[in-house]
C-alpha positions as CSV (number, residue, x, y, z in Angstrom):
1,M,-34.4,29.3,9.6
2,K,-33.5,32.2,8.5
3,K,-33.0,35.3,10.4
4,A,-35.2,38.6,10.5
5,K,-34.0,41.2,8.7
6,I,-32.8,44.1,10.8
7,G,-34.2,47.6,9.8
8,L,-32.1,50.5,9.6
9,G,-32.6,54.0,9.3
10,V,-30.0,56.6,9.3
11,I,-30.1,60.1,11.2
12,G,-27.5,63.0,9.6
13,I,-27.0,61.0,5.7
14,S,-26.5,63.1,2.5
15,A,-24.5,61.6,-0.9
16,E,-21.5,63.0,0.6
17,N,-20.7,62.4,4.1
18,M,-20.4,59.2,6.4
19,G,-23.5,58.4,6.3
20,S,-23.3,57.3,2.7
21,T,-21.6,54.5,4.1
22,M,-24.6,52.9,4.9
23,F,-25.3,52.5,1.2
24,L,-23.4,49.4,0.8
25,L,-24.8,47.4,3.5
26,K,-26.8,45.9,1.0
27,D,-23.9,44.0,-0.6
28,E,-22.8,41.8,1.9
29,A,-24.3,38.4,2.2
30,D,-24.3,38.0,5.1
31,L,-25.7,41.6,6.6
32,R,-29.4,41.4,7.1
33,Y,-29.6,45.3,7.3
34,S,-32.2,46.6,5.8
35,L,-32.2,50.3,4.7
36,E,-35.7,51.2,5.9
37,A,-35.6,55.0,6.4
38,I,-33.2,58.0,5.5
39,C,-33.3,61.6,7.6
40,S,-31.0,65.0,7.1
41,N,-31.9,68.7,7.1
42,E,-31.3,69.3,3.8
43,E,-34.2,69.7,0.7
44,G,-32.7,66.8,-1.3
45,I,-33.5,63.5,0.8
46,H,-36.4,62.7,-0.5
47,D,-34.4,62.6,-3.8
48,L,-31.8,60.6,-2.1
49,A,-34.5,57.8,-1.1
50,K,-35.7,57.9,-4.7
51,E,-32.6,57.6,-5.9
52,K,-31.1,54.8,-3.7
53,T,-35.0,52.7,-3.2
54,V,-35.3,53.5,0.0
55,P,-38.8,52.9,1.7
56,F,-39.4,56.4,3.7
57,A,-37.4,59.7,4.2
58,T,-37.9,62.5,6.3
59,M,-36.1,65.6,7.9
60,D,-37.3,65.0,11.1
61,Y,-35.4,62.8,12.9
62,R,-38.7,62.5,15.1
63,E,-40.5,60.9,12.7
64,L,-37.5,58.6,11.5
65,V,-36.6,56.9,15.0
66,E,-40.9,56.0,15.6
67,H,-41.0,54.5,12.6
68,P,-42.3,51.2,13.1
69,Q,-39.4,49.3,10.5
70,V,-36.8,50.8,11.9
71,D,-34.7,47.9,14.7
72,V,-31.9,50.4,14.8
73,V,-30.6,53.8,13.8
74,A,-27.0,55.1,12.8
75,V,-26.1,58.7,13.7
76,Y,-24.5,60.8,11.7
77,S,-25.2,64.3,11.8
78,P,-22.7,66.4,13.2
79,D,-21.1,66.2,16.4
80,G,-23.0,69.1,18.2
81,L,-26.2,67.0,17.4
82,H,-25.0,63.2,18.2
83,A,-26.7,63.9,22.1
84,E,-30.5,64.9,20.9
85,H,-30.5,62.3,18.2
86,C,-29.4,59.1,20.3
87,L,-31.0,60.2,23.0
88,A,-34.4,60.1,21.0
89,A,-33.7,56.9,19.1
90,L,-33.0,55.7,22.8
91,E,-36.2,56.5,24.6
92,A,-38.2,55.4,21.3
93,G,-36.1,52.1,22.0
94,K,-34.1,51.7,19.2
95,H,-30.4,49.7,18.8
96,V,-27.8,53.1,18.3
97,I,-25.3,53.4,16.0
98,C,-23.4,56.4,17.0
99,T,-20.3,57.7,14.8
100,K,-17.6,59.1,17.5
101,P,-17.7,61.1,18.9
102,M,-20.7,59.9,20.8
103,V,-21.9,63.2,22.4
104,T,-19.6,66.6,22.9
105,S,-20.0,67.2,26.8
106,L,-19.3,65.3,29.7
107,E,-23.2,65.9,31.0
108,Y,-24.4,64.5,27.7
109,A,-21.8,61.2,28.4
110,K,-23.5,60.4,31.3
111,A,-27.3,60.9,29.4
112,I,-26.3,58.6,27.3
113,V,-25.0,55.9,29.4
114,Q,-28.3,56.0,31.8
115,A,-30.4,56.1,28.8
116,V,-28.9,52.7,27.3
117,R,-29.3,51.7,30.7
118,K,-33.1,52.3,31.1
119,S,-34.0,50.9,27.5
120,G,-32.1,48.2,27.7
121,T,-30.7,48.3,24.0
122,K,-27.2,47.9,22.5
123,F,-25.1,51.4,21.7
124,L,-22.2,50.8,19.3
125,L,-19.4,53.2,19.3
126,G,-18.5,54.0,15.4
127,Q,-15.0,54.3,16.3
128,T,-13.5,53.3,13.1
129,M,-9.6,52.8,14.2
130,R,-10.9,49.9,17.0
131,F,-12.1,48.3,12.7
132,D,-9.0,49.2,10.9
133,R,-7.2,46.0,9.9
134,Q,-3.9,47.1,11.1
135,F,-4.7,48.3,14.8
136,S,-7.0,44.8,14.6
137,A,-4.1,42.9,13.6
138,L,-2.2,44.9,16.8
139,R,-4.7,43.8,19.1
140,K,-4.4,40.9,18.6
141,F,-0.6,40.5,19.0
142,Y,-1.4,42.4,22.8
143,K,-3.7,39.3,23.5
144,E,-1.5,36.9,22.4
145,G,0.6,38.2,25.0
146,D,3.6,39.0,22.3
147,L,3.7,42.6,23.8
148,G,4.1,41.8,27.4
149,E,3.1,44.1,29.6
150,I,2.7,47.6,28.1
151,M,5.0,50.2,30.4
152,A,4.1,53.7,28.0
153,A,2.7,54.8,24.1
154,E,1.8,57.4,21.9
155,A,-1.1,58.2,19.5
156,Y,-1.8,60.7,16.9
157,Y,-4.3,61.4,14.4
158,N,-2.9,64.6,12.5
159,H,-4.5,66.0,9.7
160,D,-4.8,68.2,7.1
161,M,-8.9,69.3,7.7
162,R,-9.0,72.0,5.1
163,P,-10.0,69.9,2.3
164,V,-13.3,68.5,4.9
165,Y,-14.5,71.4,4.7
166,D,-15.5,72.2,1.4
167,F,-18.0,69.1,1.4
168,T,-18.8,69.3,5.1
169,P,-19.3,72.8,5.4
170,W,-20.8,72.3,8.6
171,R,-17.5,71.5,10.6
172,L,-16.7,75.6,10.0
173,S,-20.0,77.1,10.8
174,M,-21.3,75.2,14.0
175,P,-18.3,74.3,14.1
176,Q,-16.5,71.2,14.9
177,D,-14.6,70.7,18.1
178,L,-12.3,69.1,17.1
179,M,-11.2,67.8,20.9
180,Y,-13.8,65.8,20.6
181,G,-14.4,65.3,17.0
182,G,-10.5,64.2,16.5
183,V,-9.0,63.5,19.4
184,T,-11.1,61.5,20.8
185,H,-10.1,58.9,17.7
186,P,-6.5,58.2,19.1
187,V,-7.4,58.8,23.7
188,D,-10.2,55.3,22.1
189,I,-7.6,53.3,21.1
190,L,-5.4,53.6,23.6
191,R,-7.8,53.2,25.9
192,S,-9.0,49.7,24.2
193,F,-5.3,48.8,25.7
194,M,-4.2,50.4,28.4
195,G,-7.5,50.8,30.2
196,D,-9.3,53.7,32.3
197,I,-6.9,56.9,32.2
198,A,-6.6,58.2,35.7
199,E,-5.0,62.4,34.5
200,V,-4.5,64.0,32.2
201,H,-2.4,67.7,30.8
202,C,-3.0,68.9,27.4
203,F,-1.4,72.1,25.9
204,S,-3.7,73.6,22.8
205,T,-3.6,76.5,20.3
206,K,-4.8,77.7,17.4
207,G,-3.6,77.2,13.7
208,K,-3.3,80.2,11.2
209,L,-4.3,78.1,8.0
210,T,-7.9,78.5,8.3
211,P,-8.6,82.0,10.1
212,E,-12.1,81.9,10.1
213,F,-12.1,78.3,12.2
214,P,-12.7,79.9,15.8
215,Q,-11.0,77.6,18.2
216,D,-8.2,75.3,18.6
217,N,-7.1,73.2,16.5
218,L,-3.8,71.6,17.2
219,F,-3.8,69.4,20.9
220,F,-0.6,67.8,22.3
221,L,-1.8,65.7,25.4
222,N,-0.3,64.0,27.8
223,L,-1.8,60.6,29.7
224,K,-1.4,58.6,32.8
225,F,-3.3,55.4,33.2
226,D,-4.7,53.6,36.3
227,S,-1.9,51.1,36.0
228,G,0.3,54.2,36.1
229,A,1.1,52.9,32.4
230,I,1.9,56.8,30.7
231,A,1.0,57.9,27.1
232,Q,1.4,61.1,24.8
233,V,-0.8,61.9,22.0
234,R,-1.4,64.2,19.3
235,G,-3.8,65.6,17.2
236,L,-3.0,68.2,15.0
237,Y,-6.1,69.6,12.7
238,D,-5.0,73.0,10.9
239,V,-1.2,71.7,9.1
240,V,0.0,70.7,6.0
241,E,-1.0,67.1,5.5
242,P,2.5,65.8,7.0
243,P,4.6,63.2,4.7
244,S,3.7,60.4,7.7
245,P,0.3,58.2,8.1
246,M,-2.3,60.0,9.3
247,M,-2.8,57.9,12.2
248,Q,-0.1,56.0,14.5
249,V,0.1,54.3,17.3
250,T,3.3,53.3,19.2
251,L,2.9,50.3,22.0
252,Y,6.0,50.0,24.4
253,G,5.7,46.7,25.9
254,T,7.8,44.5,28.7
255,K,8.8,42.3,25.1
256,A,8.2,44.0,22.5
257,T,7.8,47.7,21.0
258,A,5.0,47.6,17.8
259,V,4.4,50.5,15.5
260,A,0.7,50.4,13.6
261,E,0.5,53.1,10.8
262,F,-2.9,53.8,8.5
263,S,-4.3,56.3,6.5
264,D,-7.3,57.0,4.2
265,N,-7.5,55.1,1.2
266,G,-3.3,54.3,1.9
267,P,-1.5,51.1,2.9
268,G,-1.1,50.6,5.9
269,R,1.8,48.7,8.3
270,I,2.8,47.5,11.7
271,V,7.0,47.2,12.2
272,Y,7.6,44.5,15.1
273,S,10.6,44.6,17.4
274,M,10.8,41.7,19.7
275,D,13.5,42.3,22.9
276,G,16.6,40.0,21.8
277,Q,16.0,40.1,17.9
278,K,17.7,42.3,15.7
279,E,15.5,42.0,12.9
280,R,12.2,43.8,12.6
281,Q,9.1,42.0,11.6
282,E,6.8,44.0,9.1
283,F,3.2,43.5,8.0
284,H,2.0,45.6,5.7
285,F,-2.2,46.0,4.1
286,E,-2.8,46.8,0.9
287,P,-5.1,49.9,0.7
288,E,-8.8,49.5,1.1
289,K,-10.7,51.9,-1.4
290,D,-14.2,51.6,-2.1
291,L,-16.8,54.8,-3.1
292,S,-18.0,55.6,0.3
293,V,-16.9,59.8,1.0
294,Y,-14.3,59.0,3.3
295,G,-12.7,55.5,2.0
296,H,-14.6,54.0,5.4
297,G,-16.8,51.6,3.8
298,A,-14.8,48.4,5.0
299,T,-14.2,49.6,7.9
300,V,-18.1,50.7,8.6
301,I,-18.9,47.2,6.7
302,R,-17.0,45.0,9.9
303,Y,-18.3,47.7,12.4
304,M,-22.0,46.6,11.4
305,R,-21.0,43.4,10.8
306,H,-20.0,43.3,14.7
307,L,-23.0,44.9,15.7
308,Q,-25.5,42.8,14.1
309,D,-23.8,39.5,16.0
310,C,-23.8,41.4,19.7
311,L,-28.2,42.1,18.2
312,D,-28.4,37.9,17.9
313,K,-25.7,37.1,20.7
314,D,-27.0,39.2,22.9
315,L,-23.4,40.1,24.0
316,P,-22.1,44.4,24.2
317,P,-21.4,45.4,20.9
318,S,-17.4,47.2,21.7
319,P,-16.9,50.2,21.7
320,N,-20.0,50.7,23.7
321,E,-21.8,53.5,25.7
322,I,-19.5,53.6,28.6
323,D,-16.0,53.6,26.4
324,G,-17.8,56.9,24.2
325,A,-18.7,58.4,27.9
326,K,-14.6,57.5,28.7
327,A,-12.9,59.4,25.9
328,V,-15.6,62.1,26.0
329,S,-14.4,62.8,29.6
330,V,-10.4,62.8,28.5
331,A,-12.0,65.8,26.0
332,H,-13.6,67.2,28.5
333,S,-10.3,67.3,30.8
334,A,-8.0,67.7,28.5
335,W,-10.4,70.9,27.5
336,E,-10.2,72.1,31.1
337,S,-6.7,71.2,30.9
338,S,-5.6,73.5,28.7
339,R,-8.2,76.8,29.8
340,T,-6.7,76.2,33.2
341,G,-2.8,75.0,33.0
342,T,-2.7,72.7,35.2
343,M,-3.4,68.4,35.2
344,Q,-7.1,67.2,35.1
345,T,-8.2,64.0,37.1
346,I,-11.0,62.4,34.8
347,F,-14.3,60.9,36.1
348,N,-14.8,57.1,35.5
349,N,-17.4,56.5,37.2
350,F,-20.7,56.0,34.6
């Protein structure tokens, strides 16, 4: 028996932002998403709907979340609006996919977790690092026991944000809080391997390349996990683009050390050294290129496929609202550490 379509509505979509990746889903034969409604605060939303043959367009997100043909609401609005839009969708009984960060405060994170529990709906956090091929392959190695127990780790996400401001100017005007909007990328991927984070210490400062950006955008974090393992996280967003991968994760295990690397629209690799073996192993990944604005189309398709599978089989998505809340909690405490100069304990009791 043919399964029913899944009505999709997107809040915060334009031809030049991450939400535009939702237009790619129709070309995947195994996906049953039907784009029923789109929303933006820009007048051009109606023209975009006509161009893409989307049945309904609005400038009011409340009309979208109440639309009877919408089963799943995808939130790609500016970070500071995620809480408002996600909570409205959950209160309307819709499943939610929200791009990272889930929200930009600890209190909003608690509210999202409570709203998901109350609604009984599915919530998927669109953390692209979890669905990039390199990091998925690294997780497979870990789950199969090739790394042993992880004792320590390093992760970074470094990116010259100046070109990004040109086509997403809200990041300057709101502005985007890059502790939440940037650093939670490497924090979340480390959590997916190493579990809950117990403590954080952070140094931060403001870069000198974008004077109009009003707050700190260079971050170094030291983490201690419940397991006793330790890690360092780096997030640098006001630097000349480094001659190195945009994202990197290094895991130091009792059996092996592995490094996974990713860059937008570029090749990736995993470098692997086993204890007692002189030869390194390397696994290379060809670039995934598409027409989406960030080049994350293939990754988005993978996480939307995961959500469809969770809906069909009544499984919890991963990462879900708890994962999103715990990453937000680390960001919250990292800011407190930077302001006070002290180690901070992480709230994980969601």
